[in-house]
Structures are given as structure tokens and as C-alpha cells.
N, C-alpha and C positions, 0 to 999 in steps of 0.2 A: 161650448160643448158643455156638453154633458159630464161628469164624474162618472157614469156607467160608460158612457162613449170612448172618456179620455180612458178609462184602464183597456178597454176591447183593442184600442188602440197599441197602449202600454204591452199588452201580453200576445201581440203580432209584433211585436216590433224585438221581445226575449225570443219566440219563437225560430225567426227569422235572423237569429244573431243579429240585430241591429242595435247596439247596445246608446250608441251616442242618440239615438232614436227616442230609445227607451228610459236614456237619462232626462231629455229634455219633457220629455210626458212624464215624468215623473215628482218635477218642479214644477213643471203648470199643473201638477194634479194637487200635490203639496198646494199650489194658490187657492186653487177652486175651494180647496175643504180648506183654509184658514176664513174661511169668508162664512160656515157655515152649512149645513148639512139639514133639510128637511126630516122631519121624524118621520115618517110616509118611506124618505131615500134609504136611510139608514138601517134598516136588518141587509142590503139587498145587495150598498158598496158594502159590508162586514162581511160581509161572505164573499163579496168577488176580494177582494183589499187580500184576506187570507189566501184564496186559490194565488194570487198573485204574487205573494210574496213565496210559495209553496212550491210554486213555476222559477220564482227567483233561485232559490235554493235548491233544486235541481240544476237548472243550470251551473252556479255554482258549484258544487259537487262533479260536474262533467266536465268543466273546464281543468278542476284541480284536476285530476284522473286522468286526461287529456294530457296535464302536461308531465304526473310523475310517468309516464306510461312514456314518452318523449325521451323524455330524462333516460326512465332501464336501454329504450333504445338502440338511444348516444352510450351509453357510457357498454350497451353490446355490441356496436358498433366500433369501441373502439378497439377489443379485444381481436376482432377478425380473427379463423387462422384462416388460410386459401393455402391452395395445392398448386407444383407450377410446375411443369411440360412432362414431365418426366416422373410427377406424382408422388412427388418428395413437399411432404408439410413446409410449410413456409409462415413463419410465427412473425406479423407486425403491428406493434400499437400506433394507428395513425393517434393526432392530436386535435382532433374535433370541438371545436370553443364549445364549449356549453351553455343550453341556449339562458336564458335573461328572461328574470318573470316579472311582471308588469304589475 
């Protein structure tokens, strides 16, 4: 498979959130590029790799933001205030486990 097609496959895997396929594609791309690239392919591959890097960085930023949002939601949920049938406010702290980071 050509490097350009492999990069397209990696991009598709990143966009669909398939990290395993993206990593396999990156590993195969690394082996392909280690064998050498023709001078004609170099400019196209450099721009495609730059685009792929930007996409991966954006995915990482999104994943980090989602993790922070979940942490904030869990912290907020632990201190929810509710009302009983008589309209009196009840305050109870729930002990929800914190999410684990990978």
C-alpha cells in the first residue's frame, strides 16, 4: 500500500475514534517510510503528515477536554442538593469514584 493511501487510512481511523487501527497504520507507515521515499512523493507526504499531526493533536486536545468535563460533572454531582416531598432542601454528598486516566 502506498504511503499516501496509508495516511488516508490513518486519518479515517482517527476521525472515527479507532485508536488501535490508527496506531497499526502508523506503525506500518513508519516501516514504509524507513525504506525511503522518492523525491516526487516527498512534498505531498510532508503536507499529508503535517495535516495528520494537526488532526492527532486536535484529537488529543478534545480527549483531554472531555476528561476535564467529566471530572467537573462528577465533582458537581457529588454535591447535588435535592428537595424532599415537603419542599425542604436535603443536602447529601455522594461518594462517586473518580474516573481513571489512561
